[in-house]
C-alpha positions in Angstrom: 106.6 73.5 -31.6 104.7 75.9 -33.9 103.6 79.3 -32.6 99.9 79.9 -32.3 99.8 82.3 -35.2 101.2 79.7 -37.5 98.7 77.1 -36.2 95.8 79.5 -36.8 96.9 80.2 -40.3 97.3 76.5 -41.2 93.9 75.7 -39.7 92.2 78.6 -41.5 93.7 77.5 -44.9 93.1 73.8 -44.6 89.7 74.0 -46.4 91.3 75.7 -49.4 94.2 73.3 -49.5 91.9 70.3 -49.1 89.7 71.6 -52.0 92.7 71.9 -54.2 94.8 69.0 -52.8 94.7 66.9 -55.9 95.6 69.9 -58.1 98.5 70.7 -55.8 100.0 67.2 -55.9 99.4 67.0 -59.6 101.5 70.1 -59.9 104.1 69.1 -57.4 105.4 65.8 -58.9 106.1 67.1 -62.4 107.7 70.2 -60.9 109.9 68.2 -58.6 110.9 65.6 -61.3 111.9 68.5 -63.6 113.9 70.5 -61.1 115.4 67.6 -59.2 115.6 64.5 -61.5 117.9 62.8 -59.1 114.8 61.9 -56.9 113.0 60.1 -59.8 114.4 56.6 -58.9 112.7 56.8 -55.5 109.2 57.0 -57.1 107.4 54.1 -58.9 106.2 55.7 -62.1 103.4 53.2 -62.4 101.9 54.6 -59.2 102.4 58.1 -60.6 100.6 57.3 -63.8 97.7 55.6 -61.9 97.4 58.6 -59.6 97.7 56.5 -56.4 100.9 58.2 -55.3 99.7 61.8 -55.8 96.4 60.9 -54.1 98.3 59.4 -51.1 100.4 62.6 -50.8 97.3 64.8 -51.0 95.6 62.8 -48.2 98.7 63.0 -46.1 99.1 66.7 -46.5 95.4 67.4 -45.6 95.6 65.0 -42.6 98.7 66.7 -41.2 97.3 70.2 -41.6 93.9 69.2 -40.1 95.7 67.8 -37.0 98.3 70.4 -36.8 97.6 71.0 -33.1 96.8 67.3 -32.3 99.7 65.4 -33.9 99.2 62.5 -31.6 96.2 61.5 -33.8 98.6 60.8 -36.7 101.0 58.4 -34.9 99.9 55.4 -36.8 100.0 57.2 -40.1 103.4 58.7 -39.3 104.8 55.2 -38.5 103.6 53.9 -41.9 105.3 56.8 -43.7 108.5 56.3 -41.7 108.6 52.6 -42.6 108.0 53.3 -46.3 110.7 56.1 -46.3 113.2 53.9 -44.6 112.5 51.1 -47.0 113.5 53.4 -49.9 116.5 54.9 -48.1 115.1 58.5 -47.9 117.7 61.0 -46.6 117.2 64.3 -44.7 118.4 66.4 -47.7 115.5 65.1 -49.8 113.1 66.7 -47.4 114.4 70.1 -48.5 113.7 69.2 -52.1 110.1 68.1 -51.3 109.5 71.1 -49.2 110.7 73.5 -51.8 108.5 72.0 -54.5 105.5 71.5 -52.4 105.5 75.2 -51.4 105.9 76.1 -55.1 102.9 73.9 -56.0 100.7 75.5 -53.3 101.6 78.9 -54.5 101.0 78.1 -58.1 97.6 76.4 -57.5 96.2 78.9 -54.9 97.5 81.9 -56.8 96.9 85.3 -55.2 95.3 83.6 -52.2 98.7 82.2 -51.3 100.0 85.3 -49.6 103.6 85.5 -48.2 102.2 85.0 -44.7 100.4 81.9 -45.7 103.4 80.4 -47.6 105.6 81.2 -44.6 103.2 79.4 -42.2 103.1 76.3 -44.4 106.9 76.4 -44.6 107.1 76.3 -40.8 104.5 73.5 -40.7 106.3 71.5 -43.2 109.6 72.0 -41.4 108.0 70.6 -38.2 106.7 67.6 -40.0 110.1 67.0 -41.7 111.8 67.2 -38.4 109.5 64.6 -36.9 110.0 62.2 -39.8 113.8 62.7 -40.0 114.2 61.9 -36.3 112.0 58.9 -36.5 113.7 57.6 -39.6 117.1 58.0 -38.1 116.0 55.9 -35.2 115.0 53.1 -37.5 118.2 53.4 -39.6 120.3 53.2 -36.4 118.4 50.3 -34.9 118.6 48.4 -38.2 122.3 49.0 -38.5 123.1 47.9 -35.0 121.1 44.6 -35.2 123.1 41.4 -35.7 123.7 41.1 -39.4 122.2 44.5 -40.0 123.4 47.3 -42.2 122.5 50.8 -43.4 122.0 51.8 -47.0 122.5 49.5 -49.9 124.1 46.0 -49.5 125.1 43.6 -52.3 123.4 40.2 -52.4 124.1 37.3 -54.7 121.3 35.1 -56.2 121.9 31.5 -55.0 118.7 29.9 -56.2 115.8 30.7 -58.5 112.5 28.7 -58.2 109.3 28.9 -60.2 106.4 28.9 -57.8 103.7 29.2 -60.4 103.3 30.3 -64.0 103.8 33.9 -63.0 105.6 33.9 -59.6 109.3 33.1 -59.1 111.2 32.9 -55.9 114.7 34.4 -55.6 117.0 33.2 -52.8 119.6 35.8 -51.9 122.8 35.8 -49.7 125.2 38.6 -48.8 127.8 38.9 -51.5 130.6 39.6 -49.0 129.4 36.9 -46.6 128.2 37.5 -43.1 124.8 37.2 -41.5 121.4 38.4 -42.6 119.4 40.1 -39.8 116.2 38.7 -38.3 113.1 40.4 -39.5 109.4 40.3 -38.6 107.2 38.0 -40.7 105.3 40.3 -43.1 108.1 42.8 -43.7 109.7 43.5 -47.1 113.0 44.5 -48.6 113.7 47.0 -51.4 115.5 45.9 -54.5 117.8 48.5 -56.2 118.4 47.8 -59.8 119.7 49.5 -62.9 117.5 48.5 -65.9 118.6 49.8 -69.3 120.5 52.7 -67.7 117.6 53.7 -65.4 117.9 53.3 -61.6 114.8 51.7 -60.1 113.7 50.7 -56.6 110.9 48.2 -55.8 109.6 46.7 -52.6 109.1 42.9 -52.3 107.8 41.0 -49.4 110.1 38.5 -47.7 108.4 35.2 -48.4 110.2 32.9 -45.9 110.7 32.9 -42.1 113.7 34.6 -40.6 116.7 32.6 -39.4 117.3 30.8 -42.7 120.6 32.5 -43.5 119.1 34.0 -46.7 116.4 36.4 -47.9 113.7 35.1 -50.2 111.5 37.3 -52.3 108.8 35.9 -54.6 108.0 38.1 -57.5 105.1 38.1 -59.9 105.9 38.9 -63.5 103.9 42.0 -64.4 103.2 42.6 -68.1 104.7 46.1 -68.1 106.9 45.7 -65.0 110.4 46.8 -65.7 111.9 45.3 -62.5 109.8 42.1 -62.4 110.6 41.3 -66.0 114.3 42.0 -65.4 114.3 39.7 -62.4 112.5 36.9 -64.2 114.4 37.1 -67.5 117.8 38.6 -66.7 118.8 37.8 -63.2 120.7 34.5 -63.1 122.2 32.4 -60.3 125.5 34.1 -59.4 124.4 37.6 -60.3 124.3 40.3 -57.7 121.7 42.9 -56.8 121.5 45.6 -54.0 119.0 45.4 -51.2 118.0 47.9 -48.5 117.2 46.5 -45.0 113.9 44.9 -44.1 111.1 47.3 -43.2 107.3 47.4 -42.8 104.7 47.3 -40.1 102.4 44.7 -41.7 103.8 42.2 -39.2 102.6 39.1 -37.4 101.1 39.4 -34.0 102.3 36.3 -32.1 99.7 36.4 -29.3 98.2 33.0 -29.5 94.9 34.1 -31.0 93.6 32.1 -34.0 95.2 33.4 -37.1 93.4 33.9 -40.4 95.7 34.5 -43.5 93.5 35.4 -46.5 95.3 36.3 -49.7 94.8 36.5 -53.5 97.4 36.3 -56.2 100.9 37.5 -55.2 99.5 38.8 -51.9 100.3 35.3 -50.7 104.0 36.1 -50.2 104.0 37.7 -46.7 101.4 35.2 -45.6 103.9 32.4 -46.4 106.4 34.0 -44.1 103.8 34.2 -41.4 102.8 30.6 -41.9 106.4 29.4 -41.8 107.0 31.3 -38.5 103.9 29.7 -36.9 104.2 26.3 -38.5 105.5 24.6 -35.3 103.1 26.4 -33.0 99.8 25.2 -31.5 98.0 28.2 -32.9 94.8 27.6 -34.9 95.6 28.9 -38.4 93.2 29.2 -41.4 95.2 29.7 -44.6 92.8 30.9 -47.3 94.0 31.7 -50.8 92.2 32.9 -53.9 93.7 32.3 -57.4 92.6 32.2 -61.0 93.4 28.5 -61.3 96.0 25.9 -60.2 98.5 27.1 -62.8 98.5 30.6 -61.2 98.5 29.2 -57.6 101.9 29.6 -55.9 103.1 27.7 -52.9 100.2 25.2 -52.9 102.5 22.1 -52.3 104.3 23.9 -49.5 101.1 25.0 -47.7 99.7 21.5 -48.1 102.9 20.0 -46.6 102.8 22.4 -43.6 99.1 21.7 -43.0 99.7 18.0 -43.2 102.3 18.2 -40.4 100.1 20.3 -38.1 96.5 19.5 -37.4 95.9 23.1 -36.2 96.5 24.4 -39.7 93.7 24.3 -42.3 93.9 25.4 -45.9 91.1 26.6 -48.2 91.7 27.3 -51.9 89.2 29.3 -54.1 89.6 29.5 -57.9 87.8 32.0 -60.0 88.4 30.3 -63.3 89.3 26.6 -62.5 90.4 24.4 -65.4 89.2 20.8 -65.9 92.2 19.5 -63.8 91.9 22.0 -61.0 90.6 20.8 -57.6 89.7 23.9 -55.6 87.8 23.8 -52.3 85.5 26.4 -53.8 84.9 28.2 -57.1 84.2 31.8 -57.8 85.1 34.6 -55.4 85.6 35.0 -51.7 82.2 35.4 -49.9 81.0 36.2 -46.5 79.7 32.7 -46.0 83.0 31.2 -46.9 84.8 33.4 -44.5 82.3 33.0 -41.7 82.7 29.3 -41.8 86.4 29.8 -41.0 85.9 32.0 -38.0 85.1 31.1 -34.4 81.8 32.4 -33.1 83.4 35.1 -31.0 85.4 36.4 -34.0 88.4 36.9 -31.8 91.1 36.3 -34.4 94.0 38.1 -35.9 92.8 38.6 -39.5 95.4 39.4 -42.2 94.5 39.9 -45.8 96.4 41.1 -48.9 95.8 41.0 -52.7 94.5 43.3 -55.5 92.6 46.3 -54.3 89.1 45.0 -55.4 89.7 41.8 -53.4 90.9 43.8 -50.4 87.9 46.1 -50.5 85.5 43.1 -50.6 87.4 41.3 -47.8 87.5 44.4 -45.6 83.8 44.8 -45.9 83.2 41.1 -45.1 85.5 41.1 -42.1 83.9 44.2 -40.7 80.4 43.0 -41.2 81.2 39.6 -39.7 82.3 41.4 -36.5 86.1 40.9 -36.5 87.4 43.5 -34.0 88.7 46.6 -35.8 92.1 46.4 -34.1 92.6 42.8 -35.3 92.0 43.4 -39.0 95.4 43.9 -40.7 96.1 44.7 -44.4 98.8 46.4 -46.5 99.0 47.8 -50.0 101.7 47.0 -52.5 102.4 50.6 -53.1 100.9 53.9 -51.8 98.5 53.5 -49.0 94.9 53.6 -50.2 91.7 53.7 -48.2 89.3 50.8 -47.8 85.6 51.4 -47.0 83.5 48.8 -45.3 
């Protein structure tokens, strides 16, 4: 626990840190990458260039400082950070690196205002936060390792099958290279792929796109024009090749409570929804599977969803194409609208509502779900990358 003097200093300096938070994180990352280049593989440089990772860190620092004496308010945010850190294999020693560079950045940006007393207080506050996260992450690592088929750290997997799902998305079926089981996971979770591409070590998160219990992991990856890892997987990884994976993580998971389930996705956001659909395919749960794509050429898993829906009258699909070709047969054209979604919801709106896709799509859907009266605690979404806010 922090002493009261430290808490008072942190609370008194929150406004100044908040006002300069973006400058602090903009200073922090280049400083850390220069002084400790060994941490670079843990950070997606695309997120760095877009500013989403620095912004997420700035928001987290301010939120922590603002709640320094009421940390219970941050339990949900802390859990998300823990899951993300565990997915990347973050270790306790790396907290020392981050702490050192963060304090340097605060001192550089605030200048003379960052007195020794203030820096010492922030060092104590950071130490408390690091201790909380390290403890929580160790609990996750230990539980994952002890699970049947589980492991800690990197594990070699062999590609056993590669299937094109659309013109831009390919599925990769992976089994442990040394044999043995793969652990069960929660539908909606993801694994981290660890690759060396042209001499550069890279880590990327990919949703598991099939149900647990199959004996393999399946990830379904969209080819990104400038994506070093996605292009390597599509073009270079062949059946029989090996890659390293970290254990499944993530809290964007299926709530199996019997409530009607809405799975609303766009583009490659469909991947965790397929896992959820496959888990519930034999249930009596009412499921609305809604997918937005550019056209049928870009629409992954259409045949599979149709097959699942044909075998279960409680599952209904709806496909929306923004730029349909002459041979496309969508259920609707254009973009997702409130009227389209309202028609898929019961009058009481008591559903578990999951959505995932590009940020503009997610912003529009979050606004629609909120305005239609879906209960706040039953609206679920996740970002591919740093957490970003959505406003209704």
